[in-house]
Structures are given as structure tokens and as C-alpha cells.
C-alpha positions in Angstrom: -20.4 24.3 -13.2 -20.9 22.0 -10.2 -19.0 18.8 -9.9 -19.7 15.8 -7.7 -16.7 14.0 -6.2 -16.7 10.2 -5.7 -14.5 7.8 -3.9 -13.8 4.4 -5.4 -13.0 1.4 -3.2 -11.1 -1.2 -5.1 -8.5 -4.0 -4.9 -5.9 -5.2 -7.3 -3.3 -7.9 -7.9 -0.1 -5.9 -8.7 1.8 -8.6 -10.4 1.2 -7.4 -14.0 1.5 -3.6 -13.2 4.2 -1.0 -12.8 2.5 0.2 -9.6 -0.5 2.5 -9.2 0.9 5.7 -10.7 0.8 6.5 -14.4 4.0 5.4 -16.1 5.7 6.2 -19.4 7.3 2.8 -19.6 4.6 0.3 -18.6 1.0 -0.3 -17.7 -0.3 1.0 -14.4 -3.5 0.4 -12.4 -4.3 4.1 -12.6 -4.2 4.1 -16.4 -6.4 1.0 -16.7 -8.9 2.6 -14.2 -8.9 5.9 -16.1 -9.6 4.1 -19.4 -12.4 1.9 -17.9 -14.2 4.7 -16.1 -13.9 7.0 -19.1 -15.4 4.3 -21.3 -18.2 3.3 -19.0 -19.2 6.9 -18.0 -18.6 8.3 -21.5 -16.6 11.2 -20.3 -12.9 11.8 -19.6 -12.1 10.6 -16.1 -8.8 11.0 -14.3 -8.6 9.3 -10.8 -6.4 10.3 -7.9 -5.2 7.5 -5.7 -4.6 7.2 -2.0 -0.9 6.6 -2.6 1.7 5.3 -5.0 2.3 1.6 -4.7 5.5 0.2 -6.3 5.6 -2.2 -9.2 4.3 -5.6 -8.2 2.8 -4.5 -4.8 -0.8 -5.7 -4.2 -3.7 -3.8 -2.6 -6.6 -5.5 -0.7 -8.1 -2.1 0.0 -7.3 0.9 -2.1 -9.1 4.2 -2.6 -9.2 6.8 -5.4 -11.4 9.8 -6.2 -12.7 11.3 -9.4 -15.1 14.1 -10.3 -18.2 14.1 -12.6 -20.4 16.9 -14.0 -23.5 15.3 -12.5 -24.3 13.1 -9.5 -25.9 9.6 -9.8 -28.0 7.6 -7.4 -27.0 4.6 -5.4 -28.8 2.4 -7.8 -27.0 3.9 -10.8 -23.7 3.5 -8.8 -24.3 -0.2 -8.5 -25.0 -0.5 -12.2 -21.8 1.4 -12.9 -19.8 -1.0 -10.6 -21.2 -4.0 -12.4 -20.3 -2.6 -15.8 -16.9 -1.6 -14.6 -16.1 -5.1 -13.2 -17.2 -6.6 -16.5 -14.9 -4.2 -18.4 -11.8 -4.3 -16.1 -9.2 -7.1 -16.3 -9.5 -10.0 -13.8 -6.8 -8.5 -11.5 -8.7 -5.4 -10.6 -12.1 -5.3 -8.8 -14.3 -2.4 -7.8 -16.2 -2.8 -4.5 -17.9 0.5 -4.2 -18.4 4.0 -5.5 -19.3 6.6 -2.8 -20.2 10.3 -3.0 -17.9 12.5 -0.8 -17.7 16.2 0.1 -16.1 18.4 -2.6 -12.8 18.9 -0.6 -12.4 15.1 0.2 -9.1 13.8 -1.3 -8.2 10.1 -1.5 -4.5 10.9 -0.8 -4.5 13.9 1.5 -7.7 13.1 3.5 -6.3 9.7 4.6 -5.7 9.5 8.4 -3.6 6.3 8.2 -2.5 3.5 5.9 -1.8 -0.1 6.9 0.5 -2.4 5.0 1.2 -6.1 5.6 4.3 -8.0 4.3 3.7 -11.8 4.1 6.3 -14.4 4.3 5.8 -18.0 3.5 7.8 -20.4 5.9 7.5 -23.4 3.7 7.8 -24.0 0.0 4.4 -23.3 -1.6 4.0 -23.4 -5.4 0.6 -21.8 -5.2 1.7 -18.8 -3.3 4.9 -17.9 -5.2 3.3 -14.6 -6.6 1.9 -13.5 -3.3 4.4 -14.3 -0.6 8.1 -14.0 0.0 9.4 -17.4 0.7 11.9 -17.7 3.5 12.7 -21.2 4.8 15.6 -20.5 7.3 15.1 -20.0 11.0 13.5 -16.7 12.2 13.1 -15.5 15.8 9.8 -13.7 15.7 10.3 -12.6 19.4 13.5 -10.7 18.5 11.8 -9.3 15.3 9.0 -7.9 17.5 11.4 -6.5 20.1 13.2 -4.6 17.3 9.9 -3.5 15.6 8.8 -1.9 18.9 11.3 0.8 18.4 9.6 2.1 15.2 6.8 4.1 16.8 9.5 5.9 18.9 10.9 7.6 15.9 9.7 9.9 13.1 12.6 10.3 10.7 12.9 7.1 8.5 15.7 8.3 6.2 17.5 5.0 6.9 14.7 3.1 5.1 14.0 5.6 2.3 14.7 5.0 -1.4 17.8 7.0 -2.3 17.4 10.1 -4.4 13.6 9.9 -4.2 11.8 13.3 -4.8 10.4 13.4 -1.3 10.2 16.7 0.6 10.3 15.0 4.0 11.2 11.6 5.5 9.1 12.2 8.5 6.3 9.5 9.2 4.4 8.8 12.4 4.1 5.0 12.9 1.3 3.9 15.2 1.7 0.1 14.9 4.5 -2.4 13.9 4.1 -6.0 14.8 4.9 -9.5 13.6 2.4 -12.4 13.8 2.5 -16.0 12.6 -0.5 -18.1 11.5 0.3 -21.6 10.3 3.1 -21.3 7.8 2.6 -17.6 7.1 4.5 -14.9 9.0 3.1 -11.3 8.6 4.5 -7.9 9.5 1.8 -5.3 9.9 2.7 -1.6 10.0 0.4 1.4 10.2 1.4 5.1 9.8 0.1 8.4 8.6 2.3 8.2 5.4 5.1 6.0 4.0 8.2 6.6 2.0 9.0 4.8 -1.3 10.4 1.3 -0.5 10.1 2.0 3.3 8.1 -1.0 4.3 10.1 -3.4 2.2 13.4 -2.1 3.5 12.2 -2.1 7.1 11.0 -5.7 6.7 14.3 -6.8 5.2 16.2 -5.3 8.1 13.9 -7.0 10.7 14.5 -10.3 8.9 18.2 -9.8 9.6 17.3 -9.4 13.3 15.3 -12.6 13.1 18.3 -14.4 11.6 20.5 -13.2 14.5 22.6 -10.9 12.3 21.6 -7.8 14.4 20.1 -7.2 17.7 17.0 -5.0 18.6 19.4 -2.3 19.8 21.3 -2.5 16.5 18.0 -2.0 14.7 17.3 1.2 16.8 20.8 2.4 16.0 20.1 1.9 12.2 17.0 4.1 12.6 18.9 6.8 14.4 21.8 6.7 11.9 19.5 8.1 9.1 21.8 6.2 6.7 20.2 3.9 4.1 23.5 1.9 3.7 23.3 0.7 7.2 19.8 -0.9 6.7 19.0 -4.3 5.1 18.1 -5.2 1.6 14.5 -4.4 0.4 12.4 -7.6 0.1 10.5 -8.3 -3.2 7.3 -6.4 -4.0 5.2 -9.5 -4.3 4.9 -10.0 -0.5 3.6 -6.5 0.2 -0.1 -5.6 0.5 -1.8 -2.3 1.2 -4.6 -3.7 3.5 -6.4 -0.6 5.0 -6.8 3.2 4.6 -8.7 5.2 7.2 -10.6 8.4 6.5 -12.6 10.8 8.5 -16.3 9.7 8.7 -17.6 13.2 7.8 -16.2 13.2 4.3 -18.8 10.6 3.2 -22.2 11.9 2.1 
């Protein structure tokens, strides 16, 4: 029996979820999406996501794939999107449903992923769920000098969650840069893959550089040490966003 595979392009506010992945002890984005798709399409649907976001992490652009027994037109897809968005809770939105080649995989076909960590530099009662608030002095120039060392390395054991069931701590980072716009400071990092807790622990360590607690060379030595205890504290999940995932053009039909 032939199956048609589809990619879903979605976004979610992670505040009320235990992350993307199905969990025994709480509600996940994946479980809500499985239920909603199964209800709207009237068949059992199990989606596979482009990655596992931790509890409380947000996604401005997230992709998942699922299979159906029959294909549907673009007009039908728009109708399904409308019904799904009416059915889903307010903190999850579907942007698009796209047919892809049978071997396309939301997780393994991804070429790169980009995360942003956002820090509010002033007290903001309206951003408390979406930014980490840090009001003390930070030297963004020093933080950028330290961040420039990241693409020079591939083993990020120093920033990996201890005892995680990961086969390898090797990641290829292509971009790591701090920017400031108004009262928001943003760390953007792009790689082919990320380890659990990696971005939040890197950001926490770079904050220590910005506070003058360690130099850019110290930061490089922390990467080389492959020792999690030498890195800084992981920052809270609420400031972290998955902002982009890149795929090969030829997987889309």
C-alpha cells in the first residue's frame, strides 16, 4: 500500500509543554499534534519532529513529518490547516502542510538548525515568559570574541547534559554571534545538530565572559577541556527559540 509523506511547518509557545517529545509525566507538543491530526484526518497519525526541544523552549519555525494512506490536493491541505488551527490550542499554530519525497525525514534530512537565546536588558513585565532578564553590565564585544571560538571545535562535551543517552557529542557549528537591538540582546547559533541543553549552557558560559568572570581564552579552554563542570550554568528555557531549520530543496514535491 502506497503512503504519501507530508511535512508540517508549525510554531509553538513552549511555556505549557514538557518539550516536543512524547512524555509519560506531562503534556508535549507532539502528543497534542498527534491527537489533533488524528481527529481532523480521521486516522491514527504519529508525527516525527525535526528535533527534541526541552520543556519550556519555544519554536518560531518547527517541522515534523507524517504519512497518510492517500494524498490530498493543495486546496484540501489549506482546508486541513484551517481545521487544525481551529482545533489546536492557542499556543500552537500550523503554517503549512507540504508533500515531500518518501525518504524525506523531518529530523534526519535537516541540513542545519538555528537557535536564538534572547535576553532582556531591562525589566519588562510583558516579556517575562519569553526572555531571560539580565540587568547587570555585559560586554557584548568580549562575548562575541569568545563565541568566535565555537566554529573551530566539534566536540561539545563541555556543554552537554550529563548522562544523556547521546551516541556522540560532535556538532558542526557554522555561526555563533551576539547582537543587540534596543533592550534585547540575542545570541544566534547555527549547527548541523545540537546536544541536549547545549545552547543554554553555552549561553550561560558566554554570559560569564560578558560579566568579566572569564576571558575569551578561558572560554576556549572550557571547550577543549570536555568537562561539563568547568562550563557555566544553563540559562532558563523561556529565553530559547528554535528559529530556523534548513532542508534540501529536492525533498519537496
